[in-house]
LUMGUPA-383444 format. One record per residue (C-alpha): x, y, z. Coordinates in steps of 0.25 Angstrom, whole numbers. Layout:
<sites>
site X X; Y Y; Z Z;
...
</sites>
This chain:
<sites>
site X 250; Y -314; Z -160;
site X 264; Y -318; Z -164;
site X 275; Y -318; Z -154;
site X 284; Y -306; Z -156;
site X 299; Y -306; Z -152;
site X 311; Y -298; Z -154;
site X 325; Y -304; Z -158;
site X 338; Y -297; Z -154;
site X 347; Y -298; Z -167;
site X 360; Y -290; Z -163;
site X 366; Y -281; Z -153;
site X 377; Y -272; Z -158;
site X 386; Y -261; Z -153;
site X 392; Y -251; Z -163;
site X 402; Y -239; Z -162;
site X 408; Y -230; Z -172;
site X 423; Y -235; Z -170;
site X 421; Y -249; Z -166;
site X 416; Y -262; Z -172;
site X 402; Y -266; Z -169;
site X 398; Y -276; Z -158;
site X 387; Y -285; Z -161;
site X 379; Y -297; Z -155;
site X 369; Y -304; Z -164;
site X 358; Y -313; Z -158;
site X 351; Y -325; Z -164;
site X 335; Y -326; Z -163;
site X 336; Y -338; Z -153;
site X 347; Y -340; Z -142;
site X 359; Y -331; Z -140;
site X 370; Y -334; Z -130;
site X 380; Y -324; Z -126;
site X 390; Y -329; Z -116;
site X 404; Y -327; Z -111;
site X 413; Y -320; Z -101;
site X 408; Y -310; Z -91;
site X 409; Y -295; Z -95;
site X 409; Y -297; Z -110;
site X 395; Y -290; Z -112;
site X 385; Y -301; Z -111;
site X 376; Y -293; Z -101;
site X 379; Y -280; Z -109;
site X 371; Y -287; Z -121;
site X 359; Y -288; Z -112;
site X 360; Y -274; Z -108;
site X 362; Y -269; Z -122;
site X 350; Y -276; Z -126;
site X 342; Y -269; Z -115;
site X 348; Y -256; Z -120;
site X 344; Y -258; Z -134;
site X 330; Y -263; Z -131;
site X 327; Y -250; Z -123;
site X 327; Y -257; Z -110;
site X 338; Y -248; Z -104;
site X 342; Y -234; Z -108;
site X 357; Y -236; Z -105;
site X 367; Y -246; Z -110;
site X 379; Y -250; Z -100;
site X 392; Y -243; Z -105;
site X 403; Y -253; Z -103;
site X 417; Y -249; Z -109;
site X 415; Y -259; Z -120;
site X 403; Y -251; Z -125;
site X 411; Y -237; Z -126;
site X 415; Y -238; Z -141;
site X 400; Y -242; Z -145;
site X 389; Y -231; Z -148;
site X 377; Y -239; Z -153;
site X 370; Y -252; Z -150;
site X 361; Y -260; Z -160;
site X 351; Y -270; Z -157;
site X 345; Y -278; Z -169;
site X 331; Y -284; Z -167;
site X 322; Y -293; Z -175;
site X 308; Y -287; Z -171;
site X 295; Y -296; Z -170;
site X 291; Y -292; Z -184;
site X 304; Y -298; Z -189;
site X 310; Y -284; Z -192;
site X 325; Y -282; Z -189;
site X 328; Y -269; Z -182;
site X 340; Y -263; Z -174;
site X 339; Y -254; Z -162;
site X 351; Y -244; Z -161;
site X 355; Y -237; Z -148;
site X 366; Y -228; Z -144;
site X 374; Y -235; Z -132;
site X 371; Y -222; Z -124;
site X 356; Y -225; Z -125;
site X 345; Y -216; Z -131;
site X 336; Y -219; Z -142;
site X 336; Y -230; Z -152;
site X 337; Y -232; Z -167;
site X 329; Y -243; Z -174;
site X 335; Y -248; Z -187;
site X 329; Y -258; Z -197;
site X 337; Y -271; Z -198;
site X 348; Y -277; Z -190;
site X 359; Y -266; Z -190;
site X 370; Y -261; Z -181;
site X 373; Y -249; Z -189;
site X 365; Y -237; Z -193;
site X 358; Y -241; Z -206;
site X 351; Y -228; Z -208;
site X 336; Y -227; Z -205;
site X 332; Y -229; Z -190;
site X 321; Y -226; Z -181;
site X 324; Y -219; Z -167;
site X 317; Y -226; Z -155;
site X 317; Y -220; Z -141;
site X 324; Y -227; Z -130;
site X 315; Y -224; Z -119;
site X 301; Y -231; Z -119;
site X 289; Y -222; Z -121;
site X 275; Y -229; Z -123;
site X 270; Y -216; Z -129;
site X 281; Y -217; Z -141;
site X 283; Y -227; Z -151;
site X 297; Y -223; Z -155;
site X 304; Y -230; Z -143;
site X 312; Y -243; Z -143;
site X 303; Y -248; Z -132;
site X 290; Y -247; Z -140;
site X 297; Y -253; Z -152;
site X 301; Y -266; Z -145;
site X 288; Y -267; Z -137;
site X 280; Y -265; Z -149;
site X 287; Y -275; Z -157;
site X 283; Y -286; Z -147;
site X 269; Y -281; Z -143;
site X 272; Y -274; Z -130;
site X 271; Y -259; Z -134;
site X 260; Y -251; Z -127;
site X 259; Y -260; Z -115;
site X 257; Y -255; Z -101;
site X 260; Y -262; Z -88;
site X 254; Y -259; Z -74;
site X 265; Y -254; Z -65;
site X 258; Y -254; Z -52;
site X 246; Y -260; Z -45;
site X 237; Y -248; Z -48;
site X 238; Y -251; Z -63;
site X 247; Y -239; Z -67;
site X 254; Y -243; Z -80;
site X 267; Y -241; Z -87;
site X 270; Y -243; Z -102;
site X 278; Y -255; Z -106;
site X 292; Y -252; Z -111;
site X 302; Y -262; Z -117;
site X 311; Y -260; Z -104;
site X 300; Y -267; Z -96;
site X 299; Y -279; Z -106;
site X 314; Y -282; Z -110;
site X 318; Y -287; Z -96;
site X 310; Y -299; Z -100;
site X 319; Y -300; Z -112;
site X 333; Y -296; Z -107;
site X 337; Y -301; Z -94;
site X 350; Y -296; Z -88;
site X 360; Y -303; Z -80;
site X 356; Y -296; Z -67;
site X 341; Y -298; Z -69;
site X 342; Y -313; Z -73;
site X 348; Y -317; Z -59;
site X 341; Y -306; Z -51;
site X 332; Y -311; Z -39;
site X 321; Y -302; Z -44;
site X 310; Y -307; Z -52;
site X 312; Y -308; Z -68;
site X 300; Y -298; Z -69;
site X 305; Y -287; Z -60;
site X 315; Y -281; Z -70;
site X 315; Y -267; Z -64;
site X 319; Y -272; Z -50;
site X 310; Y -261; Z -45;
site X 299; Y -264; Z -35;
site X 290; Y -253; Z -41;
site X 290; Y -260; Z -55;
site X 286; Y -274; Z -50;
site X 271; Y -272; Z -54;
site X 275; Y -267; Z -67;
site X 284; Y -279; Z -70;
site X 274; Y -289; Z -65;
site X 264; Y -283; Z -74;
site X 274; Y -283; Z -86;
site X 276; Y -298; Z -84;
site X 261; Y -299; Z -85;
site X 261; Y -291; Z -98;
site X 272; Y -301; Z -103;
site X 264; Y -313; Z -100;
site X 250; Y -308; Z -104;
site X 253; Y -298; Z -115;
site X 243; Y -289; Z -108;
site X 247; Y -275; Z -102;
site X 240; Y -267; Z -91;
site X 234; Y -257; Z -100;
site X 220; Y -260; Z -95;
site X 223; Y -260; Z -81;
site X 215; Y -249; Z -73;
site X 224; Y -240; Z -65;
site X 219; Y -240; Z -50;
site X 224; Y -234; Z -38;
site X 224; Y -238; Z -23;
site X 215; Y -231; Z -14;
site X 226; Y -227; Z -5;
site X 234; Y -222; Z -17;
site X 223; Y -214; Z -22;
site X 219; Y -207; Z -9;
site X 233; Y -203; Z -7;
site X 235; Y -198; Z -21;
site X 221; Y -191; Z -20;
site X 224; Y -184; Z -7;
site X 238; Y -179; Z -13;
site X 230; Y -173; Z -25;
site X 220; Y -166; Z -16;
site X 231; Y -161; Z -8;
site X 238; Y -155; Z -20;
site X 225; Y -149; Z -25;
site X 222; Y -143; Z -11;
site X 236; Y -137; Z -12;
site X 234; Y -131; Z -25;
site X 220; Y -125; Z -21;
site X 227; Y -119; Z -9;
site X 238; Y -113; Z -17;
site X 227; Y -106; Z -26;
site X 220; Y -101; Z -13;
site X 232; Y -95; Z -8;
site X 235; Y -88; Z -21;
site X 221; Y -83; Z -22;
site X 220; Y -78; Z -8;
site X 210; Y -79; Z 3;
site X 199; Y -71; Z -4;
site X 199; Y -78; Z -18;
site X 190; Y -71; Z -28;
site X 178; Y -78; Z -34;
site X 181; Y -83; Z -48;
site X 168; Y -77; Z -54;
site X 173; Y -63; Z -49;
site X 187; Y -66; Z -55;
site X 181; Y -69; Z -68;
site X 173; Y -56; Z -68;
site X 185; Y -48; Z -65;
site X 193; Y -55; Z -75;
site X 183; Y -52; Z -85;
site X 183; Y -38; Z -82;
site X 198; Y -37; Z -82;
site X 198; Y -44; Z -96;
site X 188; Y -34; Z -102;
site X 196; Y -22; Z -96;
site X 209; Y -28; Z -102;
site X 202; Y -30; Z -116;
site X 197; Y -15; Z -115;
site X 210; Y -10; Z -110;
site X 218; Y -18; Z -120;
site X 210; Y -11; Z -132;
site X 213; Y 3; Z -126;
site X 228; Y -1; Z -124;
site X 228; Y -6; Z -138;
site X 222; Y 8; Z -144;
site X 232; Y 16; Z -135;
site X 244; Y 8; Z -139;
site X 240; Y 9; Z -154;
site X 239; Y 24; Z -152;
site X 252; Y 25; Z -145;
site X 258; Y 15; Z -156;
site X 253; Y 25; Z -167;
site X 259; Y 37; Z -160;
site X 272; Y 30; Z -159;
site X 272; Y 26; Z -173;
site X 269; Y 40; Z -178;
site X 280; Y 46; Z -169;
site X 289; Y 35; Z -175;
site X 285; Y 39; Z -189;
site X 287; Y 54; Z -186;
site X 300; Y 52; Z -180;
site X 305; Y 44; Z -192;
site X 300; Y 54; Z -201;
site X 307; Y 65; Z -193;
site X 320; Y 58; Z -193;
site X 319; Y 56; Z -208;
site X 316; Y 72; Z -210;
site X 327; Y 75; Z -200;
site X 337; Y 67; Z -208;
site X 332; Y 73; Z -221;
site X 334; Y 87; Z -214;
site X 348; Y 84; Z -210;
site X 352; Y 79; Z -224;
site X 346; Y 92; Z -230;
site X 354; Y 100; Z -220;
site X 367; Y 93; Z -224;
site X 363; Y 96; Z -239;
site X 361; Y 111; Z -237;
site X 374; Y 112; Z -229;
site X 381; Y 106; Z -241;
site X 374; Y 115; Z -251;
site X 377; Y 128; Z -242;
site X 392; Y 124; Z -243;
site X 390; Y 122; Z -258;
site X 384; Y 136; Z -259;
site X 396; Y 142; Z -251;
site X 405; Y 135; Z -261;
site X 397; Y 142; Z -273;
site X 398; Y 156; Z -266;
site X 413; Y 154; Z -265;
site X 415; Y 150; Z -279;
site X 406; Y 162; Z -284;
site X 415; Y 171; Z -277;
site X 428; Y 165; Z -282;
site X 422; Y 165; Z -297;
site X 417; Y 180; Z -295;
site X 432; Y 184; Z -291;
site X 437; Y 176; Z -303;
site X 428; Y 183; Z -313;
site X 431; Y 197; Z -307;
site X 446; Y 194; Z -308;
site X 444; Y 190; Z -322;
site X 437; Y 203; Z -325;
site X 448; Y 211; Z -318;
site X 459; Y 204; Z -326;
site X 451; Y 207; Z -339;
site X 450; Y 221; Z -336;
site X 466; Y 223; Z -333;
site X 470; Y 216; Z -346;
site X 479; Y 226; Z -355;
site X 481; Y 235; Z -343;
site X 493; Y 238; Z -334;
site X 496; Y 229; Z -322;
site X 488; Y 234; Z -310;
site X 498; Y 229; Z -301;
site X 512; Y 233; Z -307;
site X 507; Y 243; Z -318;
site X 514; Y 235; Z -329;
site X 509; Y 238; Z -343;
site X 503; Y 227; Z -352;
site X 516; Y 226; Z -360;
site X 524; Y 223; Z -347;
site X 515; Y 213; Z -341;
site X 520; Y 198; Z -341;
site X 506; Y 191; Z -340;
site X 496; Y 192; Z -350;
site X 482; Y 186; Z -348;
site X 473; Y 184; Z -360;
site X 460; Y 191; Z -358;
site X 452; Y 179; Z -363;
site X 458; Y 170; Z -352;
site X 454; Y 180; Z -341;
site X 440; Y 181; Z -348;
site X 439; Y 166; Z -348;
site X 442; Y 164; Z -334;
site X 432; Y 175; Z -330;
site X 421; Y 169; Z -338;
site X 424; Y 155; Z -332;
site X 423; Y 161; Z -318;
site X 410; Y 168; Z -322;
site X 404; Y 155; Z -328;
site X 407; Y 147; Z -315;
site X 402; Y 158; Z -307;
site X 388; Y 158; Z -314;
site X 388; Y 142; Z -313;
site X 390; Y 143; Z -298;
site X 380; Y 154; Z -296;
site X 370; Y 145; Z -303;
site X 373; Y 133; Z -294;
site X 373; Y 141; Z -281;
site X 359; Y 146; Z -285;
site X 354; Y 132; Z -287;
site X 361; Y 128; Z -273;
site X 354; Y 140; Z -266;
site X 341; Y 135; Z -272;
site X 344; Y 121; Z -267;
site X 348; Y 127; Z -253;
site X 335; Y 134; Z -252;
site X 327; Y 122; Z -255;
site X 334; Y 113; Z -245;
site X 333; Y 124; Z -235;
site X 318; Y 123; Z -237;
site X 318; Y 108; Z -236;
site X 326; Y 109; Z -223;
site X 316; Y 119; Z -218;
site X 304; Y 110; Z -221;
site X 311; Y 98; Z -215;
site X 314; Y 106; Z -202;
site X 299; Y 110; Z -202;
site X 295; Y 95; Z -204;
site X 304; Y 91; Z -193;
site X 298; Y 101; Z -183;
site X 284; Y 96; Z -187;
site X 289; Y 82; Z -185;
site X 295; Y 85; Z -171;
site X 282; Y 91; Z -167;
site X 274; Y 79; Z -172;
site X 283; Y 69; Z -165;
site X 283; Y 78; Z -152;
site X 267; Y 77; Z -153;
site X 268; Y 62; Z -155;
site X 277; Y 60; Z -143;
site X 266; Y 68; Z -135;
site X 255; Y 59; Z -140;
site X 264; Y 46; Z -137;
site X 267; Y 52; Z -123;
site X 252; Y 54; Z -120;
site X 248; Y 40; Z -126;
site X 258; Y 32; Z -118;
site X 252; Y 34; Z -104;
site X 239; Y 30; Z -110;
site X 245; Y 17; Z -116;
site X 252; Y 15; Z -103;
site X 240; Y 17; Z -94;
site X 232; Y 7; Z -103;
site X 243; Y -3; Z -103;
site X 245; Y -3; Z -88;
site X 230; Y -5; Z -86;
site X 230; Y -16; Z -95;
site X 242; Y -23; Z -88;
site X 234; Y -21; Z -75;
site X 222; Y -28; Z -81;
site X 231; Y -39; Z -86;
site X 237; Y -41; Z -72;
site X 223; Y -41; Z -66;
site X 218; Y -50; Z -77;
site X 229; Y -60; Z -74;
site X 226; Y -59; Z -59;
site X 212; Y -62; Z -61;
site X 215; Y -73; Z -71;
site X 224; Y -79; Z -61;
site X 213; Y -79; Z -50;
site X 203; Y -86; Z -60;
site X 213; Y -97; Z -63;
site X 216; Y -99; Z -49;
site X 201; Y -100; Z -46;
site X 200; Y -110; Z -58;
site X 212; Y -118; Z -53;
site X 206; Y -119; Z -39;
site X 193; Y -123; Z -44;
site X 200; Y -134; Z -52;
site X 208; Y -139; Z -41;
site X 196; Y -139; Z -32;
site X 189; Y -147; Z -42;
site X 201; Y -157; Z -43;
site X 201; Y -158; Z -28;
site X 186; Y -162; Z -28;
site X 189; Y -172; Z -39;
site X 201; Y -178; Z -32;
site X 192; Y -179; Z -19;
site X 181; Y -186; Z -27;
site X 189; Y -195; Z -36;
site X 188; Y -210; Z -35;
site X 198; Y -216; Z -44;
site X 199; Y -231; Z -47;
site X 204; Y -238; Z -35;
site X 205; Y -252; Z -37;
site X 212; Y -265; Z -34;
site X 227; Y -265; Z -36;
site X 231; Y -271; Z -50;
site X 237; Y -285; Z -49;
site X 251; Y -286; Z -55;
site X 259; Y -296; Z -62;
site X 255; Y -310; Z -68;
site X 244; Y -319; Z -62;
site X 245; Y -333; Z -58;
site X 242; Y -339; Z -71;
site X 253; Y -331; Z -78;
site X 263; Y -334; Z -67;
site X 260; Y -349; Z -69;
site X 262; Y -348; Z -84;
site X 275; Y -340; Z -82;
site X 280; Y -350; Z -72;
site X 277; Y -361; Z -82;
site X 284; Y -354; Z -93;
site X 297; Y -352; Z -84;
site X 296; Y -367; Z -79;
site X 295; Y -371; Z -94;
site X 308; Y -363; Z -97;
site X 315; Y -369; Z -85;
site X 311; Y -383; Z -89;
site X 318; Y -381; Z -102;
site X 330; Y -376; Z -95;
site X 331; Y -388; Z -86;
site X 329; Y -380; Z -74;
site X 327; Y -388; Z -61;
site X 313; Y -387; Z -54;
site X 308; Y -380; Z -67;
site X 294; Y -386; Z -63;
site X 294; Y -378; Z -50;
site X 296; Y -365; Z -57;
site X 284; Y -354; Z -56;
site X 282; Y -339; Z -57;
site X 280; Y -334; Z -43;
site X 270; Y -322; Z -43;
site X 275; Y -318; Z -29;
site X 289; Y -315; Z -34;
site X 286; Y -314; Z -49;
site X 298; Y -323; Z -51;
site X 301; Y -338; Z -55;
site X 301; Y -347; Z -43;
site X 305; Y -362; Z -42;
site X 297; Y -371; Z -33;
site X 294; Y -359; Z -24;
site X 309; Y -354; Z -24;
site X 310; Y -340; Z -29;
site X 319; Y -337; Z -40;
site X 327; Y -327; Z -32;
site X 330; Y -338; Z -22;
site X 339; Y -344; Z -32;
site X 353; Y -342; Z -36;
site X 357; Y -332; Z -48;
site X 358; Y -342; Z -58;
site X 344; Y -349; Z -55;
site X 338; Y -335; Z -55;
site X 344; Y -332; Z -68;
site X 339; Y -345; Z -74;
site X 325; Y -342; Z -69;
site X 325; Y -328; Z -73;
site X 329; Y -332; Z -87;
site X 318; Y -343; Z -88;
site X 308; Y -333; Z -84;
site X 311; Y -324; Z -95;
site X 312; Y -335; Z -105;
site X 298; Y -341; Z -100;
site X 292; Y -327; Z -102;
site X 297; Y -325; Z -116;
site X 292; Y -339; Z -120;
site X 279; Y -337; Z -113;
site X 277; Y -324; Z -121;
site X 281; Y -331; Z -134;
site X 271; Y -342; Z -132;
site X 260; Y -333; Z -128;
site X 263; Y -323; Z -139;
site X 266; Y -312; Z -129;
site X 275; Y -300; Z -131;
site X 290; Y -302; Z -127;
site X 303; Y -297; Z -133;
site X 306; Y -311; Z -138;
site X 320; Y -312; Z -134;
site X 327; Y -314; Z -120;
site X 341; Y -310; Z -116;
site X 346; Y -317; Z -103;
site X 359; Y -313; Z -96;
site X 365; Y -324; Z -89;
site X 353; Y -333; Z -87;
site X 362; Y -345; Z -84;
site X 370; Y -338; Z -72;
site X 369; Y -351; Z -65;
site X 380; Y -357; Z -75;
site X 390; Y -346; Z -70;
site X 404; Y -350; Z -65;
site X 404; Y -346; Z -50;
site X 419; Y -343; Z -50;
site X 418; Y -333; Z -61;
site X 404; Y -328; Z -62;
site X 401; Y -315; Z -55;
site X 388; Y -321; Z -50;
site X 396; Y -330; Z -40;
site X 393; Y -344; Z -35;
site X 381; Y -353; Z -39;
site X 370; Y -355; Z -30;
site X 366; Y -369; Z -27;
site X 354; Y -368; Z -37;
site X 363; Y -362; Z -47;
site X 373; Y -373; Z -46;
site X 362; Y -384; Z -48;
site X 357; Y -377; Z -60;
site X 371; Y -376; Z -66;
site X 372; Y -391; Z -66;
site X 359; Y -392; Z -75;
site X 359; Y -391; Z -90;
site X 350; Y -379; Z -89;
site X 360; Y -370; Z -97;
site X 359; Y -379; Z -109;
site X 344; Y -380; Z -108;
site X 343; Y -365; Z -106;
site X 350; Y -362; Z -119;
site X 343; Y -374; Z -126;
site X 329; Y -369; Z -123;
site X 332; Y -354; Z -127;
site X 338; Y -359; Z -140;
site X 325; Y -367; Z -143;
site X 317; Y -354; Z -142;
site X 324; Y -347; Z -153;
site X 311; Y -346; Z -161;
site X 304; Y -340; Z -149;
site X 314; Y -330; Z -143;
site X 328; Y -325; Z -143;
site X 337; Y -327; Z -131;
site X 351; Y -320; Z -128;
site X 358; Y -327; Z -116;
site X 370; Y -320; Z -110;
site X 378; Y -329; Z -102;
site X 392; Y -330; Z -95;
site X 392; Y -345; Z -94;
site X 395; Y -353; Z -106;
site X 382; Y -360; Z -112;
site X 382; Y -375; Z -114;
site X 389; Y -379; Z -127;
site X 376; Y -384; Z -132;
site X 369; Y -371; Z -130;
site X 379; Y -364; Z -138;
site X 374; Y -371; Z -150;
site X 360; Y -366; Z -148;
site X 362; Y -351; Z -148;
site X 369; Y -340; Z -154;
site X 381; Y -338; Z -145;
site X 390; Y -327; Z -143;
site X 402; Y -328; Z -133;
site X 409; Y -317; Z -126;
site X 422; Y -323; Z -122;
site X 428; Y -311; Z -114;
site X 441; Y -314; Z -121;
site X 448; Y -305; Z -131;
site X 454; Y -317; Z -140;
site X 442; Y -326; Z -140;
site X 429; Y -324; Z -147;
site X 420; Y -312; Z -144;
site X 425; Y -305; Z -131;
site X 411; Y -299; Z -127;
site X 400; Y -290; Z -132;
site X 411; Y -279; Z -135;
site X 425; Y -282; Z -140;
site X 437; Y -279; Z -131;
</sites>
């Protein structure tokens, strides 16, 4: 199997109203050094954030204008990709190619690790180096935890605080409860084999306490059921028989209730239909009454007109009779009268009045026939309304008689439902009590696997090989007494001639921690074991600090002696020689030796506004 490694290509920060900030990395040795408080350690934290080790990115003031972070990677299969994440955290976006701006298509990856999902950044990285799906025993009983990228990357990104810490290089969490997991993780790194086949066991004392607690809980549940059932619980067979009788009664009564309800519904439907029909008939009768009232008024008008026309005709006859005679009022003779009316004019008026009189008589006759017909229709409608009122009244009586029957049936049915639920509840409690009693018997008779406690961590052979690998690295660095270096299984740390690493000064602890991580990477490479393939070291050469200006204070004696050696140059030279095997990013405050600057891609953070690059972010 070929050795798989990831190469970090660039780290960029972008915002909508500010120029991009970008760091690029070579495949071999990279050195970022310069003044304090210029963002060197922030680079390591940003890499942890972008590789899903942490969920939150520190928020210094300099980061405020930026909204996104981009990490370019070359994966073990040679494909270039870029991970994007908001500076506020959350999910990732995966782009093809090395980009620092949205180029269109991307895949969303979840930020939180989940072994059951493939769409997580953790699984994406672990799968690329051959570590996906691995499990690690987390305690002596063999309980397991799924491997996540946050467990592995502390071997690839070592912070300033961790590199000089007194704790072991493998105890990344600083939690005592996690030490078994972390020792077994080292075994996975050195062997490539996880703990999937480990049999989970329990200690006898633990099992007995847990079993007693379970039995106590079951007893409490049984007691609760007994309290609910009462002092004289019914036999389950009797309950089943009563339940069956109740069920049959419910089915029979349900049929009766259905028939009664259907009859009542039919009566109510008929009543509603009759009521609607009566309403329509009443409306028609009212309209008919209004029409007759109008026709009666018209008949009165006809009668008045007939009287007027009859008077007019009679006046015409009278005038015709007095034509050529003395005036009946004053006695004037015909010759002395001033007004002369032609006989034909009077006759014409009389005839017109008579003709109009005849016409109105005909129309009034037709109107009377119509009124007679309408009166008959009205009488028929009134008779029909009376019949409907009687039918509705009889329907109301039927409905009134049917309601109590339906109500009685429904009440009986509801009573049966309540009784059925009551009996069903007792049956369920009886079944539950029987199940709990059975479970109690199982707990009392169970004999689970109780075996020896699982050994954790690496064995003597692995420890010896790891110690040799660390000694080999320190030899290349020119570290004094490298031949006395070994890996101590008691402390799970590097020791020198029996002297524990934590008994040395900060600078020596940092060198030994760095050597441990470089040795582990090389061991994995030489044995084709999974490893990210890159190593970020924050301040590994702490011993070369200036005591008067460094926050870490005066040099210890062992640090002072080490500072006088050519270790720094050899350190950088050795890492530069490993370009084909691994990528290194060294973050330092102290200036590297001039010769080392020729061996690496160097980026200087001057901390000065008018000289070179101020820091990770511009001022």
